[in-house]
C-alpha positions, -999 to +999 in steps of 0.1 A: -081+729+666-056+716+692-082+722+720-107+701+701-082+673+696-078+675+658-041+685+657-010+686+679+009+719+677+046+713+669+075+736+665+071+752+630+038+734+622+011+710+633+003+672+629-031+657+624-040+634+652-069+614+638-092+608+608-127+614+619-156+591+610-181+616+624-189+651+612-166+679+623-185+707+641-193+737+619-173+761+639-142+740+633-150+736+596-150+773+592-113+774+599-104+748+573-096+753+536-111+788+536-096+800+503-108+769+484-143+771+499-146+808+490-136+801+454-160+772+451-189+791+467-185+821+444-184+799+413-214+779+425-234+811+430-226+823+395-246+792+382-278+805+398-301+825+376-329+849+386-363+833+388-349+799+401-359+779+431-328+765+447-319+743+477-290+752+499-277+724+522-260+728+555-222+733+555-196+761+556-190+762+518-228+765+512-230+793+537-203+812+518-226+813+488-250+837+505-229+868+499-229+861+462-267+853+461-281+880+483-291+904+455-306+877+431-343+874+424-346+838+436-363+816+462-340+797+486-351+766+505-325+756+531-318+734+561-288+755+570-295+772+603-263+793+600-280+813+573-305+830+596-283+858+609-274+868+573-309+871+559-314+908+569-289+917+541-306+894+515-333+903+490-342+868+480-371+849+496-360+822+520-378+791+534-361+775+564-371+738+568-382+725+601-369+693+619-344+681+644-318+709+650-282+697+651-265+728+664-229+714+660-236+710+622-257+741+618-284+719+603-319+706+606-327+670+595-348+640+604-383+627+597-400+662+598-375+676+574-379+647+550-417+650+550-414+686+539-388+679+512-411+651+498-434+678+484-407+703+472-389+705+439-359+726+428-343+740+397-309+733+413-296+719+446-263+728+462-253+701+486-224+695+510-205+662+517-180+648+541-162+630+513-164+611+480-149+580+465-155+560+433-172+531+451-187+550+480-199+580+460-209+611+478-209+603+515-216+616+550-213+600+585-249+610+595-278+589+584-303+617+587-281+640+566-278+612+540-315+607+537-321+645+534-295+649+506-309+619+487-344+633+486-332+667+475-311+652+447-340+632+434-362+663+435-338+686+416-332+693+379-295+696+387-277+686+418-243+701+426-221+689+454-196+715+467-165+696+478-130+711+482-100+689+474-096+677+510-128+656+505-114+635+477-110+598+484-125+602+518-150+576+529-174+580+558-203+558+570-232+566+547-232+566+509-257+592+498-256+586+460-233+578+431-209+603+416-228+602+383-260+614+400-245+649+406-220+675+395-191+681+419-178+716+421-143+717+435-110+736+434-089+711+415-092+679+395-081+644+405-082+608+392-116+601+409-132+631+393-117+624+359-130+588+361-165+600+370-166+628+344-192+648+363-173+678+378-165+715+375-134+732+387-140+766+401-119+790+379-093+814+393-105+848+406-098+867+374-117+843+352-146+841+376-150+878+378-153+880+340-180+852+341-200+870+368-199+903+350 
């Protein structure tokens, strides 16, 4: 993180240097908030039932869902290029969307992706976000990612946004949609979520294990 300019290593800790208005590369995201992301991913996967068609967005929390979905009888449509190396261990059917590849984000997006999504519909969508606020809703710094997520939300019976607590009250360039148009899955509640009313807090490990069984 220091090499990429996000923190300055200090004696006994580190200090954040800047608040980004652009998306953080996926390889950097993997190192951040790992425990919270794992908890959210496992809970989100427990909401998926056999026979469903789901959409998985790009993002490191979404990628963590794969290990909990791999033995389910489902169809997965995704724009997450990081999923490809994991598919050999999965029994579900996977459709990878085409489009402009953004390697830093592990994603495909753009006009070609949007054209494909225009004809696809989902039982549930699991989306990523860079942040969320009451006024700015779910947001992302990338216009193409915003358009992609918006189409998916409109074509899904249920739209879940996986956002750990670091995303709360964070505003980036593009509003994707309002908070009341999705269900946020997170690791802890806050005033913004309580005001919106549409959220789920991933339970602790013991409770989640009981739910999955």
